N, C-alpha and C positions, 0 to 999 in steps of 0.2 A: 504494500500500500504506500509506503514511504517512497519507494522507487518510482511508482506510478505518479505520485503527486509531484515529485521532483521533475519527472519528464514533462508533465503538463505545464509546470511553471517555466521550464525552458522553452517550450513551444509558445507559450503565452508571451514571453519576453522577446523571442525572435520575431513573432508576428507583429508585436507592438513596434519594434524597431523598424520593420519593413514599412509599416503604415506611416509612421512618423517621418521616415526619410522621404517617402513619396509625397507626403503633404507639404513638406518644406519646398521641395523642388517644383511641385505642381503649382504652388502659390506663386513662385517666381515666373512660371510660364503664364499664369493668369495675369500677371502684372505687365506682360509684354504689350506693346502698342497694337499689335494685330488683334489682340483679344479685346481691345477697347470697344470695337464695334462687332458685337456677337453675330449679327446677321451677315455682315460682310465676311467674317471668318468662316462661318458655315458655308457661305457661297463658294469660298475658295476650295472647299473639299470636293466640289463637283466640277465637271467639265463644262462650265458655262462659256458659251461662245456665240458670236453673231455671224451669220452667213449671208452673203449678198451674191445673187446670181448675176454674172457679168454677161455682156452682149455676145461674147465669143463662146458661150456655153460653159465656161469654167465658173467655179464658185470661189469667192473670196471669203476665207475663214479668219476670224479675228478673235483673239483672247487678250484680255488686259490683266496684268498681274501687278502686285506691289513691287517696289524697286527691290533689286537683288539684295542690297545691304540689309534691308528690313527683314527679308525672309532668312537671310544668313544668320542674323542675330537670333531669330526665333528658332532656327535649327540648332544653334548652339545651346539654347536654353532647354530644348526638348530632348536633345541627344541622350543624356544620362537615363532618361525614362525609357529609351529604346534599347538600351544595352543590358543584356542578361547579367553581366558581371557587376553592374552597379547596384548599390544598396537601394536606390530609388526606382529600380526597374518596374515597369507597369505590372507585369505579370506576377512579380513578387508581392506587390501591394494587393493585387486581386486575390491571390492565394491566401494571403493573411486575412483579407476581408471575409473570404469564404470560411476560414477557420472560425472566426468570431461569430459568423452568421449561420453556422452549421445546423442549428436547431430552429432557424427561421426560414420556412419553405419559400415564402415570397421573395425574400432578399437573396436566397440561394439561387433561385431561378433567374433573377436579374443578373447575378454574377456570372452564371453559366452563359447566358446570352451575350453579355458584354465581352467575355473572354473569347467567344467564337467570332464576334464582330471585329475585335482588335486583331486577331490572327489573320483574318481575311483581308483587312485593310492595310495593316502595317507589315505583315509577313506573309504575303500571298504565296501559295504553293505552286501556282501555274501562271503562265502568261495570261490565260483567260481571266483569272482572279485579279490580275494586276490592272485590269480596266481597258488597256489598249497596248498595242505595241507599234513600233515604227520600223519600217523597212526602207533602206536606201541602197542605191547602186552607184558604183563608180564607173562611169562610162569609159574612162581611160584604161583602167586595169581590168574591168569586167567583174570586180569583186562585189559581192552582195553582203549586206549586214542587216541584222534585225535584232531588236532589243525591246523588251517590254517596259512599261512605264515604271515599274518598281525598280528594275535594274538601272534605268536611266536616273531615277531619283537617288539611288545609292551611289551612283557614279558622281553626282553633283555633291551630295552631302559628304562623302568620304574621299572623293578624289579632288574636289574643287574647294571645299569649305573647311571642315573640321580636321581633315587629314590630307595628306598628299599620297593617297593610295594609288600607286602607279598601275596596278592591275586593273582597278576599276576605271581609272582614267583612260587606259588603253582600250578597255572594253567599250567605253562610251565616246571615244574620241571621234569616231567617224560621223557621229550625229551632231556634234557641235555643242558649245556651251549652252546656248539657249534651249535646245531640246532637252538637255540634262536638267536645266533649271525648271523647265515647263513640267517635267515629270515629277520634280521634287515638291513643287508648291502644294498640290493637293495632299501629298503625304504629310508634309509638315503641318498643314492646316488641320488635317483630320486628327493627327496625333495630339495637337493642342486641344482640339475639341474633346477628344476622348479623355485626356488627362484632366481637363477642367470639370467635365461631367462626373468623373470618378471622384475628384476632390469634393465636389458638392454633395455627392452621395455619402462620402465619409463624414462630412460636416453634419449632415442630417442624422446619421446614426450616432454621432457623438452627442448631438443635442438631445436625442431620445434616450441616452444613457446606455445604448448597446456597446459603444466604445468609450474608453476612458483615456483619451489622448492628453498628453501634458499640454497645459494651456499655452506655454511659451511656443510650442510648435505651431499653434494657430495664430499667435500674435506677433512673434518676432519679425523684425524687418527682413524682407527677402529681396528687395530691389530698391535702389536709390530713387528718392523723389526729387532730390536736388543734388547737383554736383559742385555746388559752391561750399568749400570747406572753410569754416570759421570756428576758432576756439580761443578762449582767453587762457593765458598761461604766464608763468614766470620763466624767462629765458636766462640761461647761464652759459658762459663761455669759458674756455680754458685753452692753453697752448696745446698744440698737437702732441700726443703722447701722454697727456694727463690721464690718470686712471678714471674711468667713468664710474659714477655712483652705482652701487649694486642694489640699493633699496630705494624705490621711487617714493616711499613715504617719508624718508629722511632728507633734510637739506644737504646739498653737496658740500664737499670739503672747502676749506678756505682758498684752495687753488682755483676755484671756480668763481667767476665774477658775474654778478647778476646784471643783465642788460637793463639799463634805466636811462633817464634823461641826461644824467651827468656821467654815465659810464664812458671811459676813454678806451676805445677799442682799436685805435689807430695802429697799434703794434701787432695786432693779431693777424696771422696769415694762415692760409690753408696749406696742406701738404704740397700742392702744386705751386705755391708761392703767390697765389692771387689774393686780393684783398678780401677779408671775410665779409664785409658789407659792401653793397653796391647801391646806387640810387634806385628807389622804387620804380620810377618810370624811365624807361630808356627813351632815347630821342625818336625811336621808330614807333612807339606806342601812341595810339590816338588819345587825345584828351577826352576824358569821360564827362558827358553832360549831366547836369542835375536833372531831376524829374521835371522841374519847371522849364528848363531849356529844351527838353525833349518835346513837351507839349507845345511850346512856342514855335517849334520848327514844323508844325503840321502845315500841309498845303491847304489851299482853300477847299479842296475836296475832302479833307479830313485825313489824308494819309501822309506819307513821308517820301521824299525823293530818294532815288537809289543812290545818288552820289552823297547825299547827307548821311544815309545809313552807313555807307562805306567809310565815311570820315570817322564814324564812331566805332568802326570795326565790326559792323553787323553785316552778314552775308545777305545776298538776294536770291530767292525771296526771303524775307525776314522770318526766322523760326518762331514757333509759338512761344510766348512768354519772354520775348526779347526785351521788352520794356522793363519788366520786373527784374530781369537779370542785370540790366544796366543800372537800375536804381540800387540794387543790392551791392554791386561793385562800387558805385559812387559813394554810398553811405559807408562802406567799409574803409574806403580811402579817407573819408572825413574823420572817422574814428581813429585811424592810424596816424592822423596828423599830416596827411599829404595836402599841401596847399592847393585850393581850387584855382581855376584859371585866373580869376580876379579876386585874390584874397583880400580880406579886410585886415588892416594893420592890427597887430596884437603883441603886447609885450611878452606873452607866454610863449616860450619856444616850442611847446607841444611835445608829444612823445618822440622818441628817437625814430628816425625814418630810415628804412632800409629793408632789404629782403635777404634771406640767408643764401649764401652761395657755397655749395658743398663740392664744387669742382676740385 
């Protein structure tokens, strides 16, 4: 009885780890920009196309996909869920879910159907299951090639994106990069849909008390909302070779000088001989406008001219949230004591200005 209880405890723990690993990764997939529009993501899983009959009897076929870089980043996020050896592998999570729902017939039936669908969509056994295949002929050499959609997708994912698998690249090379990408889009999209749907099913079972996941697995950050790093701290400097502090909770030794308004750091050099501090703004960096200056630069139509945005370092077309990003950077410079374009005279020298140079 003791042995049996220990064995069940081991299976419980193993299944719990598989579910929690999947939840963390699936939540990161859920945060991807492609998943922001659920209907559009689902549409990508199908072969949606427009066809126009031309006068010469041929048919013009057109498909529109997201840009490759967006799909590439989605493929990177979903890839561990596709790999059998990874802790967050989809089928491991599904097996663990089946273990916890073994006495719940309705949930067990859903899990069996989901497993079958995943296998047919993500790991098709035949070209027919893959959805379509492409055949091309080289009129110069007389060679013929054919490859199904799944193999074309794998050639893009593992030959062009997350690895440089030469075997897969050689296999898909005759079809070209776009054909490999075209095969990969529905696979990546469907894997995202499947992962998010399983994630939501797990959430529902957790809410019903069938599963007892650790709350941090459901709450911990899994994707960055902002890539502006800002942190208040005390900075200390010491000559190269000075022993670094071993305990972050204790103040450093007397050999370390705290950076402050009156600190003299002119004698400090890096190993390469460069000056430790350099001016915050190089001569090539654009002047950051204040939020008021941004608003004042609007055109009569309510927008901004391309050359004005370029002067502020903003690409065209301007990305979403560019005004907030400019305002954040401008405010950070004000807090750091960087003088604005037209500074008001002040007797206060302000904080020490400079950025760290670790060259």
